[in-house]
N, C-alpha and C positions, 0 to 999 in steps of 0.2 A: 708449452703448447703454442702454437703459431696459428691464428684463425685465418681462413681463406679470404676473409674480407675485413677491411679496417684494422689489420693487425700490422706489427712491425716484422719484417723479415729479417734474416740473419745479417744482411748487408745494409740494414738500416733503411729499406725502401717500404713502402706501404704496400700491402696485399689488396688487390682488388677483385679477386675471386671472378665470378661470373660476368662482372662488369668490365673486364679486362678487353682491350682491343686486340693485343697480341699476347701469347702465353709461350713461355718455355718451361717444359716440364723436367725436373730433376727425376732421374730414373728411381729413386728410392720412394718417390711419391706417386707413381704410376700405379694404378689398380687395372688389372687385366679383367675384362669382361668375357666370360664364356660365351661362344657363339649363339647358344641358344638363348641367351638372356636378352630380351629386348632392351634397348638404350632407353626409350621413353619411361617403360613401367618400372625400370630398375634404377633410374637417376634419383630418385627420392630416398632410395635404400642407402645411399651414402650418407645420409643425415638421418632420417626416421628409422631406417632399418638398423643402422649400428647402434643407435640410441637405445633400441630395446634389445638388440641381439647380445650386446656387450655385457650388460648386467645379468642376463639369463645364464650366460656361461660363467662370469665371474662369481656370482652368488649362488649357482647351482639351483636357480628357479625352476628349471625344467627338465630336471633329471627324470627319466621314464617312471610313471606312477605318481609323480607329484601333482598336486592340485594347485594351480596358479590363478589367481583373480586378476584381471586386467580392468583398471579403473578408467573408464572413458572410451569412446569408440570414434576417435578422430583420426587424424594423421598418423599418430604414434600407435593408437590403440589397435587400429584394424591390422597393422602390419605385426603388432605384437601377438595378436592371436595366430596369424599364419605361422609365425616362427615357433611359436610355443607349441602349437599342434604338431609341426614337422619335427621338433626335438622330443615329442614323446609324452608331453604333459596334458593332464586334464585341465580344460580352460573354462572358466567363467567369467563372463564380462558384465561388469558392474557399471550401471548407466543411469542416468536421470532421465532418459528418453525410451518410454516403452514402445514407441513406433520402430526402434531399431532392433528388436528382438528377432523378427523373422529373418532380416539379413544376417545378423549375428550366427544364428544357427543353421540355416540352410546355405548361406553363400560362403560365409567365412569359416564355417566348420566348428564354431565353438560348441562345448558340450551344454553350457547352460547359460542363463542370462538373468541377472537380479536387478530390479528396478530399486535403486537406493533410496528412493522416496516412498517405498512400500514397506512399512515396519513389519508386516507379517512375513514377507519374503526374507527381509534381513534377519529376523529373529531365527528364523528356520535355518538359516546358513550359518549361525553363530558357530565358531571354532572348528569349520570343517576345511579351512584353506591352509595349505603349508606356506604360501608366500602370496604376496601381492605386488603388482608393478603398477603405480599410480602414474598414469600419463597425463593427468588433469592440469591445465595451466590456469586455471582460475581459483579463487578462494573457495575451499570446501573443509567440511569438518573430517577430522581424522578419527575420531573416536568410533564411529560406526565401522570403519575398516578395520581398526585394531580388533573390533570385537570378533570379525570374521576368521581371524587367525587362530590356528592351533598353538598350543604352548609352543615356544622356541620356533615361533613362525618369524617371517622376514617381510617387513614392508620397505619397498624400494621406491623412491622418488625419482621420477624422470621428467615430470611436467615441471614447469617454472612458474608458478602463481606470481602475480605482480604485488601481492600483499602477503605479509607473514601468515602461516597457518599457526592454529592454535594447537598444542600439544598437551593433552591430558596425561598426567603423569601417573595416577593412581592405577588405570588399567595396565600401564606398563609394569608396575610392580607387582599387581596380582597375575598378570599373564606371563611373567618371567620374559618380557620383551626388554632387553637392556636398552638404555637410552645412549646410543653413541650414534652421531649423525655426520655424514660424509656427504657432502654436496658435489665435490668433483673427484671422480676416481683418481686423477693425477696425483691428488694429495692424500690417497687412501692409506689407512694405517693397517697393514696386512696382518700385524700381531694381534689385533683384536679378532679379525675373521679367523685365525687359526685356531684360536682356543674357545672361541664363542660361536655357537651355531644358530643364534637368533639375534636379530638386530633390526634397527631402523636405520636405513641407509640411503644412499643415492647414488646417481650415476650421471656423467655428462655425456662423453662420446667414447673413443676408443682409438687405438693407434693404427698404423698402417697394416701390421701384420694381421690384426684382428679385422680390418675392413677387408681384407682379401680373402680371409677364411669367411666373413659373413657373405660375401658375393658369390663365392663358389658353393656354398651350402644353399643360398638362394636359387642359383642355377640347377643344383642336383635336385631340389624340391619344387621347382616352377614357382618361385615365389616372387610376386611383383607387388608394388603398390597399385592401389586403385586411383585412376589418374583422369584429369581432363586436360588434354593438349590444347594449348592455345597459341595465337600468334603474338608477335611482338607488339603490334599496335592495340592488343586486347589488355595490356598490362594493367592500365589504370582502372578499367572496369573489373579486373581480376582482383585488385587490392581492394575495391569497394566491396565486392562479394565476399573477399576473405575476412574483412572486419564484421560482416553479418554471419559468418560460419556458413556461408552458402558454397560449399566446394566438398565434393565426395571423391577422394580425400586429400588430394594434392594437384596443384596446377603444375604443368610441365610446358614451359615455353620453348616452341619449335623455332629455334633462331635461324638455323640454315635455311629453311624453306620460306622464312616471311621477312628476312632482314633486307631492306633495299640499301643499296649503296648510292 
């Protein structure tokens, strides 16, 4: 894997990503955007969209009729709801913020909403979900999420908390949820997936073929990220707001119309 920023390319040079002054694209790294897909709303899909679409397809989380729980309604979570519904899954959003319920149901189209701090709601939903996609990037308890899964369920991590999460083993044993943990799909062990239909796993991103597939799927189903377009000179303010969680749900920088020479 070669990251788009601060990574080493094949020729030994450093990659600069969106901070490049000039860019020459190799053909196999080009993604074709269908004409009906707006560039601003679709730009975050190249990261957030692929991050959720890839594990949905690979782990079979959104096969028609499956019940998927999406933990967190942020930049990843809101896109996950859109893709999951388009793929035919029943979707429940699990969040600590009750004030997000109306938007989740009426705008994003989720089927139900759980407040994770409400013990009555969580208890009522125990054992009802086929799989859970955890998009949260701060430390949080896994035990309540494991309890929401049916036997042979799948808990897939795509958020990246800065502190290790505690993993209770006893519920895994009692719930027949085997303890195999994959944090990067580039190092996945497909033999386990082939013979075991339940797991605790993870996913990083995806490859170029899957990126194009995701973009084409988004265009077909009119899926874009919810964004706020900003100018180049607003970047520092945007970073301050980002640190406070004050964005719904992605900033997109309009470089062409605001960059001065």
